[in-house]
SEMAR-164754 format. One record per residue (C-alpha): chain; x, y, z; residue number from 1. Coordinates in steps of 0.5 Angstrom, whole numbers. Layout:
N
@ch->A east->X north->Y up->Z i->NUM
...
***
This chain:
312
@ch->A east->-6 north->21 up->26 i->1
@ch->A east->-10 north->18 up->20 i->2
@ch->A east->-16 north->22 up->21 i->3
@ch->A east->-12 north->28 up->19 i->4
@ch->A east->-11 north->26 up->12 i->5
@ch->A east->-18 north->29 up->8 i->6
@ch->A east->-19 north->23 up->4 i->7
@ch->A east->-25 north->25 up->1 i->8
@ch->A east->-21 north->31 up->-3 i->9
@ch->A east->-16 north->25 up->-6 i->10
@ch->A east->-20 north->22 up->-12 i->11
@ch->A east->-15 north->16 up->-12 i->12
@ch->A east->-16 north->15 up->-4 i->13
@ch->A east->-23 north->16 up->-5 i->14
@ch->A east->-24 north->11 up->-10 i->15
@ch->A east->-20 north->6 up->-7 i->16
@ch->A east->-24 north->7 up->0 i->17
@ch->A east->-30 north->6 up->-4 i->18
@ch->A east->-28 north->0 up->-7 i->19
@ch->A east->-26 north->-3 up->0 i->20
@ch->A east->-33 north->-1 up->3 i->21
@ch->A east->-36 north->-5 up->-2 i->22
@ch->A east->-32 north->-11 up->-1 i->23
@ch->A east->-32 north->-10 up->7 i->24
@ch->A east->-38 north->-16 up->8 i->25
@ch->A east->-34 north->-21 up->4 i->26
@ch->A east->-28 north->-21 up->8 i->27
@ch->A east->-23 north->-22 up->3 i->28
@ch->A east->-16 north->-22 up->2 i->29
@ch->A east->-13 north->-15 up->0 i->30
@ch->A east->-7 north->-15 up->-5 i->31
@ch->A east->-4 north->-8 up->-5 i->32
@ch->A east->1 north->-6 up->-11 i->33
@ch->A east->5 north->0 up->-12 i->34
@ch->A east->12 north->3 up->-12 i->35
@ch->A east->16 north->4 up->-6 i->36
@ch->A east->14 north->9 up->-2 i->37
@ch->A east->7 north->10 up->-5 i->38
@ch->A east->3 north->9 up->2 i->39
@ch->A east->1 north->2 up->2 i->40
@ch->A east->3 north->1 up->9 i->41
@ch->A east->-1 north->7 up->11 i->42
@ch->A east->-7 north->5 up->6 i->43
@ch->A east->-7 north->-2 up->10 i->44
@ch->A east->-8 north->1 up->16 i->45
@ch->A east->-14 north->6 up->13 i->46
@ch->A east->-17 north->-1 up->11 i->47
@ch->A east->-16 north->-4 up->17 i->48
@ch->A east->-21 north->1 up->20 i->49
@ch->A east->-25 north->2 up->14 i->50
@ch->A east->-27 north->-6 up->15 i->51
@ch->A east->-28 north->-4 up->22 i->52
@ch->A east->-23 north->-9 up->25 i->53
@ch->A east->-21 north->-4 up->30 i->54
@ch->A east->-23 north->-9 up->36 i->55
@ch->A east->-17 north->-13 up->34 i->56
@ch->A east->-10 north->-12 up->33 i->57
@ch->A east->-6 north->-9 up->27 i->58
@ch->A east->0 north->-14 up->26 i->59
@ch->A east->5 north->-13 up->21 i->60
@ch->A east->11 north->-18 up->18 i->61
@ch->A east->16 north->-15 up->14 i->62
@ch->A east->17 north->-21 up->10 i->63
@ch->A east->24 north->-17 up->7 i->64
@ch->A east->28 north->-17 up->13 i->65
@ch->A east->26 north->-22 up->18 i->66
@ch->A east->30 north->-28 up->18 i->67
@ch->A east->27 north->-33 up->13 i->68
@ch->A east->28 north->-38 up->19 i->69
@ch->A east->23 north->-35 up->24 i->70
@ch->A east->17 north->-33 up->19 i->71
@ch->A east->14 north->-39 up->20 i->72
@ch->A east->15 north->-38 up->28 i->73
@ch->A east->12 north->-31 up->28 i->74
@ch->A east->6 north->-33 up->24 i->75
@ch->A east->4 north->-40 up->27 i->76
@ch->A east->8 north->-39 up->34 i->77
@ch->A east->11 north->-45 up->36 i->78
@ch->A east->11 north->-50 up->42 i->79
@ch->A east->16 north->-51 up->47 i->80
@ch->A east->22 north->-56 up->44 i->81
@ch->A east->19 north->-55 up->37 i->82
@ch->A east->26 north->-54 up->35 i->83
@ch->A east->33 north->-52 up->38 i->84
@ch->A east->32 north->-45 up->42 i->85
@ch->A east->25 north->-46 up->43 i->86
@ch->A east->25 north->-46 up->50 i->87
@ch->A east->18 north->-44 up->51 i->88
@ch->A east->11 north->-44 up->48 i->89
@ch->A east->10 north->-38 up->43 i->90
@ch->A east->4 north->-35 up->40 i->91
@ch->A east->4 north->-33 up->33 i->92
@ch->A east->1 north->-27 up->29 i->93
@ch->A east->-5 north->-32 up->28 i->94
@ch->A east->-7 north->-32 up->35 i->95
@ch->A east->-6 north->-25 up->37 i->96
@ch->A east->-9 north->-22 up->31 i->97
@ch->A east->-16 north->-25 up->34 i->98
@ch->A east->-21 north->-22 up->29 i->99
@ch->A east->-16 north->-16 up->27 i->100
@ch->A east->-11 north->-15 up->21 i->101
@ch->A east->-5 north->-18 up->19 i->102
@ch->A east->0 north->-14 up->14 i->103
@ch->A east->5 north->-18 up->10 i->104
@ch->A east->10 north->-13 up->8 i->105
@ch->A east->13 north->-15 up->1 i->106
@ch->A east->10 north->-22 up->1 i->107
@ch->A east->14 north->-24 up->-5 i->108
@ch->A east->20 north->-25 up->0 i->109
@ch->A east->16 north->-31 up->3 i->110
@ch->A east->19 north->-38 up->1 i->111
@ch->A east->15 north->-43 up->-3 i->112
@ch->A east->14 north->-47 up->3 i->113
@ch->A east->11 north->-41 up->7 i->114
@ch->A east->7 north->-39 up->1 i->115
@ch->A east->4 north->-47 up->1 i->116
@ch->A east->3 north->-47 up->9 i->117
@ch->A east->-1 north->-40 up->9 i->118
@ch->A east->-5 north->-42 up->3 i->119
@ch->A east->-8 north->-48 up->7 i->120
@ch->A east->-9 north->-43 up->13 i->121
@ch->A east->-13 north->-38 up->8 i->122
@ch->A east->-17 north->-44 up->5 i->123
@ch->A east->-18 north->-48 up->12 i->124
@ch->A east->-19 north->-42 up->17 i->125
@ch->A east->-15 north->-47 up->21 i->126
@ch->A east->-7 north->-48 up->23 i->127
@ch->A east->-2 north->-51 up->28 i->128
@ch->A east->3 north->-48 up->32 i->129
@ch->A east->10 north->-51 up->30 i->130
@ch->A east->11 north->-57 up->33 i->131
@ch->A east->4 north->-57 up->36 i->132
@ch->A east->-2 north->-62 up->34 i->133
@ch->A east->-8 north->-58 up->36 i->134
@ch->A east->-12 north->-55 up->31 i->135
@ch->A east->-14 north->-48 up->32 i->136
@ch->A east->-19 north->-43 up->29 i->137
@ch->A east->-16 north->-37 up->24 i->138
@ch->A east->-20 north->-31 up->24 i->139
@ch->A east->-16 north->-25 up->21 i->140
@ch->A east->-16 north->-20 up->15 i->141
@ch->A east->-10 north->-21 up->11 i->142
@ch->A east->-7 north->-15 up->7 i->143
@ch->A east->-1 north->-16 up->3 i->144
@ch->A east->4 north->-12 up->-1 i->145
@ch->A east->8 north->-12 up->-7 i->146
@ch->A east->13 north->-7 up->-10 i->147
@ch->A east->15 north->-11 up->-16 i->148
@ch->A east->13 north->-13 up->-23 i->149
@ch->A east->7 north->-19 up->-21 i->150
@ch->A east->8 north->-22 up->-28 i->151
@ch->A east->15 north->-23 up->-28 i->152
@ch->A east->15 north->-26 up->-21 i->153
@ch->A east->10 north->-30 up->-23 i->154
@ch->A east->14 north->-33 up->-29 i->155
@ch->A east->20 north->-34 up->-25 i->156
@ch->A east->16 north->-38 up->-20 i->157
@ch->A east->18 north->-33 up->-14 i->158
@ch->A east->11 north->-33 up->-12 i->159
@ch->A east->6 north->-39 up->-13 i->160
@ch->A east->1 north->-38 up->-18 i->161
@ch->A east->-5 north->-41 up->-13 i->162
@ch->A east->-2 north->-37 up->-7 i->163
@ch->A east->-2 north->-31 up->-11 i->164
@ch->A east->-9 north->-31 up->-14 i->165
@ch->A east->-11 north->-33 up->-6 i->166
@ch->A east->-8 north->-27 up->-3 i->167
@ch->A east->-10 north->-22 up->-9 i->168
@ch->A east->-18 north->-24 up->-8 i->169
@ch->A east->-18 north->-16 up->-8 i->170
@ch->A east->-13 north->-13 up->-12 i->171
@ch->A east->-11 north->-5 up->-11 i->172
@ch->A east->-6 north->-1 up->-15 i->173
@ch->A east->-3 north->5 up->-12 i->174
@ch->A east->0 north->9 up->-18 i->175
@ch->A east->6 north->13 up->-16 i->176
@ch->A east->6 north->20 up->-13 i->177
@ch->A east->8 north->23 up->-20 i->178
@ch->A east->2 north->20 up->-23 i->179
@ch->A east->-3 north->23 up->-18 i->180
@ch->A east->-1 north->30 up->-17 i->181
@ch->A east->-7 north->32 up->-14 i->182
@ch->A east->-5 north->28 up->-8 i->183
@ch->A east->2 north->32 up->-7 i->184
@ch->A east->-1 north->38 up->-4 i->185
@ch->A east->-6 north->34 up->1 i->186
@ch->A east->0 north->30 up->3 i->187
@ch->A east->4 north->36 up->4 i->188
@ch->A east->-1 north->39 up->8 i->189
@ch->A east->-1 north->33 up->13 i->190
@ch->A east->6 north->33 up->13 i->191
@ch->A east->7 north->40 up->15 i->192
@ch->A east->2 north->39 up->21 i->193
@ch->A east->6 north->34 up->23 i->194
@ch->A east->12 north->38 up->23 i->195
@ch->A east->9 north->44 up->27 i->196
@ch->A east->6 north->39 up->32 i->197
@ch->A east->13 north->36 up->33 i->198
@ch->A east->17 north->42 up->34 i->199
@ch->A east->11 north->47 up->36 i->200
@ch->A east->12 north->51 up->30 i->201
@ch->A east->8 north->55 up->25 i->202
@ch->A east->11 north->53 up->19 i->203
@ch->A east->8 north->56 up->12 i->204
@ch->A east->8 north->54 up->5 i->205
@ch->A east->8 north->60 up->0 i->206
@ch->A east->5 north->58 up->-7 i->207
@ch->A east->12 north->58 up->-10 i->208
@ch->A east->14 north->52 up->-6 i->209
@ch->A east->7 north->49 up->-7 i->210
@ch->A east->9 north->50 up->-15 i->211
@ch->A east->16 north->47 up->-13 i->212
@ch->A east->13 north->41 up->-10 i->213
@ch->A east->8 north->40 up->-15 i->214
@ch->A east->13 north->40 up->-21 i->215
@ch->A east->18 north->35 up->-17 i->216
@ch->A east->17 north->28 up->-20 i->217
@ch->A east->18 north->25 up->-13 i->218
@ch->A east->22 north->18 up->-15 i->219
@ch->A east->21 north->16 up->-7 i->220
@ch->A east->14 north->17 up->-7 i->221
@ch->A east->10 north->19 up->-1 i->222
@ch->A east->16 north->17 up->4 i->223
@ch->A east->20 north->22 up->0 i->224
@ch->A east->15 north->27 up->1 i->225
@ch->A east->15 north->26 up->8 i->226
@ch->A east->23 north->26 up->9 i->227
@ch->A east->23 north->32 up->5 i->228
@ch->A east->18 north->36 up->10 i->229
@ch->A east->22 north->34 up->16 i->230
@ch->A east->29 north->35 up->14 i->231
@ch->A east->27 north->42 up->11 i->232
@ch->A east->24 north->44 up->17 i->233
@ch->A east->30 north->42 up->21 i->234
@ch->A east->34 north->47 up->17 i->235
@ch->A east->29 north->53 up->15 i->236
@ch->A east->32 north->59 up->18 i->237
@ch->A east->25 north->62 up->18 i->238
@ch->A east->18 north->60 up->20 i->239
@ch->A east->17 north->60 up->12 i->240
@ch->A east->19 north->54 up->8 i->241
@ch->A east->23 north->56 up->2 i->242
@ch->A east->25 north->52 up->-5 i->243
@ch->A east->32 north->52 up->-2 i->244
@ch->A east->30 north->48 up->4 i->245
@ch->A east->27 north->43 up->-1 i->246
@ch->A east->33 north->43 up->-6 i->247
@ch->A east->38 north->42 up->-1 i->248
@ch->A east->35 north->35 up->0 i->249
@ch->A east->31 north->33 up->-5 i->250
@ch->A east->35 north->28 up->-11 i->251
@ch->A east->34 north->33 up->-16 i->252
@ch->A east->36 north->40 up->-14 i->253
@ch->A east->33 north->44 up->-20 i->254
@ch->A east->28 north->49 up->-19 i->255
@ch->A east->23 north->49 up->-24 i->256
@ch->A east->17 north->53 up->-26 i->257
@ch->A east->11 north->49 up->-25 i->258
@ch->A east->7 north->47 up->-32 i->259
@ch->A east->2 north->43 up->-30 i->260
@ch->A east->-4 north->45 up->-26 i->261
@ch->A east->-8 north->40 up->-21 i->262
@ch->A east->-12 north->35 up->-25 i->263
@ch->A east->-20 north->35 up->-25 i->264
@ch->A east->-23 north->28 up->-23 i->265
@ch->A east->-24 north->26 up->-30 i->266
@ch->A east->-16 north->27 up->-31 i->267
@ch->A east->-15 north->23 up->-25 i->268
@ch->A east->-20 north->17 up->-27 i->269
@ch->A east->-17 north->17 up->-34 i->270
@ch->A east->-10 north->16 up->-31 i->271
@ch->A east->-11 north->11 up->-26 i->272
@ch->A east->-15 north->7 up->-31 i->273
@ch->A east->-9 north->8 up->-36 i->274
@ch->A east->-4 north->6 up->-30 i->275
@ch->A east->-8 north->-1 up->-29 i->276
@ch->A east->-9 north->-3 up->-36 i->277
@ch->A east->-1 north->-2 up->-37 i->278
@ch->A east->0 north->-6 up->-31 i->279
@ch->A east->-4 north->-12 up->-33 i->280
@ch->A east->-2 north->-12 up->-40 i->281
@ch->A east->-9 north->-9 up->-42 i->282
@ch->A east->-13 north->-15 up->-40 i->283
@ch->A east->-20 north->-12 up->-39 i->284
@ch->A east->-23 north->-18 up->-34 i->285
@ch->A east->-17 north->-17 up->-29 i->286
@ch->A east->-17 north->-9 up->-30 i->287
@ch->A east->-24 north->-9 up->-29 i->288
@ch->A east->-23 north->-13 up->-22 i->289
@ch->A east->-18 north->-9 up->-20 i->290
@ch->A east->-22 north->-3 up->-21 i->291
@ch->A east->-28 north->-5 up->-18 i->292
@ch->A east->-32 north->-4 up->-24 i->293
@ch->A east->-36 north->-9 up->-30 i->294
@ch->A east->-32 north->-10 up->-36 i->295
@ch->A east->-37 north->-7 up->-40 i->296
@ch->A east->-36 north->-1 up->-36 i->297
@ch->A east->-29 north->-1 up->-37 i->298
@ch->A east->-30 north->-2 up->-44 i->299
@ch->A east->-34 north->4 up->-44 i->300
@ch->A east->-29 north->9 up->-40 i->301
@ch->A east->-24 north->7 up->-45 i->302
@ch->A east->-28 north->9 up->-51 i->303
@ch->A east->-30 north->16 up->-47 i->304
@ch->A east->-22 north->17 up->-45 i->305
@ch->A east->-20 north->15 up->-52 i->306
@ch->A east->-15 north->9 up->-49 i->307
@ch->A east->-13 north->4 up->-54 i->308
@ch->A east->-8 north->-2 up->-53 i->309
@ch->A east->-1 north->0 up->-56 i->310
@ch->A east->1 north->-3 up->-62 i->311
@ch->A east->7 north->-8 up->-61 i->312
***
């Protein structure tokens, strides 16, 4: 149902998709950075479609929850007898992808050993099954996600720097939902359609509810917004979803009057630039690379929006 979300109405998503289209022919690894629930997995699916990888599979490896001892076998596959319990040959994601996409979700949880082996695959475009000697071609689009501070995990050594820079050939920062209020109602209408389709209902949102949703900080981001709609619809007493239906679910059940209107495109651009600059510690070259613009263009926009590096 990805096509049900009108991407063109969201300045944030529209800019990201434009950036992805620009690098489509280069087939570079993409790193998505953002808080939990900001829609990184959803965006990975969009990228898979935009890069026209739809003839291949879209495979996800949850690096945070999968047993570390199984990661190598999941990616590379293994030969019969390669280790205790390997009763048969198994193909891994590199084989199944077949020109498609592999999503490494929360990639910072991969062991340093696996990072080194994956780096070799990305550089050489070849791999061997665990316990095997036959080299096979590796052709897939790699998308990785991180929901923690990148500089911190690089400093602690949790991520190899050479591995990070290889998987971050294209770096995209997804701002939290509270920083992109123009997207709240876009996703709200999307989830409302999902709820109505699932339950065969015709739920509606009043303007008061829309204002309430716009004013709520959404600490759980898009994931929390989705949960709120499905939970509110189950407890609703009428076809008109009320503020009370959401207050009973959300973390901060406090009714507030909306004080902020939807942003203009310029305001959204300014906020996004500030988010990226803060993420990089105001490093111009890296920020420009993430934004997909020239360094001089970034400096011009900083002057236009009067964005200055904070004094420390």
